[in-house]
N, C-alpha and C positions, 0 to 999 in steps of 0.2 A: 684534735684541733692543735695548730701550731701555736707554740708558746713564743710570742713576739718579744717578750721581755728578756728571754734567754738567747735571742738572736735567731730563733727558728723562723724559717719562711715557708710559705705554702708551696705545694708543687707547682701550682700555676705561676707563682712568682719565680721559682727556681727555673722553670722552663722559659719564661720570658727573658730572664737574665742570661741564661745560656744561649738562647737565640740571638740576643744582641751581641753577646761576646763572639759567637761564630760569624755573625754578619760583618763584624768590624775587622776580622782577619781573613775573610774569604771574599772572592769576587763573583760576578755573575756566572762566570764560566764554571766555577765550582758547583753552583746550584743546578746548572744545566746538566752537569755530569752526574750528579747524585740522583737527579730526577730522572735521567735517562736509565741509569742502572736500576733505580727502583721500578721503573715501567718495564723494563725487560724482565725482572725478576717476577713481577705480577703477571706478565704475559705467559711466562712458563708455568706458573702456579695454575692459571686458569685454563690454558690450552686455547686453541684457535676458537673453539665454539663459545667458551666462557668469556674470552676477551671480546668477541664480537657482540655478545649479549650485553656486556658491560658498556660498550660504546653505544649500542642501541638505546639502552635505558638512560644513559647520560644525555643523548641527543634528544630523547622524548622529554626529559625533565627540562632541559634548556629551552626546548621549544614552548613548553608550558610557561616557563618564566617570561619569555619574550613576547609571546602572543604571535598570531599570524603576521602582523605588520613588522614586528621587530625580527622575526625569523627570516622574513623575506629581505629585509634590510641587511641582515647578517650575510645572507647568500650573495647579495648584490656587491657588497664590500669585498667579500672573498673573491668573486669573479673579477672585479676590478684590479685587485692586487695580483692575482694570477696573470691577468692580461699584462700588467706592468712588467712582471717578472719575465714573461715569455717573449715580450716584444711583438710586433705586428706579424712578422713571419711565423714565429713559433705559435702565436695564437690561431693563425690561419690554419697551420698544419694540424693543430689540435682539433679544430672544428672539422677538417677533412676526415680525420680518424674517427671522430664521433659519428659523422655522416655515414662513413663506410660501415661502421659497426651496426648502425640502425638499418642499413640496407640489408646487411647479412642476417640480421634478426627477422626482418620481413620475409625474406627468402626462406628461412627455416620454418617460420610460421606457415607459410603457404604450402611448402612441402609436407608438413605435418597434417595440414587440413586435407591435402590431396590423398594422404595415406589412409586417413579416416573414411574417405568416401569410397 
């Protein structure tokens, strides 16, 4: 137990103070950089399958938190943001690529079905 009379502080309090001190001397870019480095390190540790599994579990947990309506709203907002980023022409091209991919998948499915017959 920390002895407050002798100036000892808890680990929690020390962490809070350290975090505040760091935040006062670093900007948003610093936190983005260390977050990116940490993410890359974690990805290397887990490998492609482990990192994919981590993302899947996180997505499922988020879906549970938001519920069907909230998750749908999240997707809608993300789509709107992407549309703004790409602009009308870019969004149209993206749709064409998606349509082409669907067409290819349908053709592959038909060929596979024919081979089974």
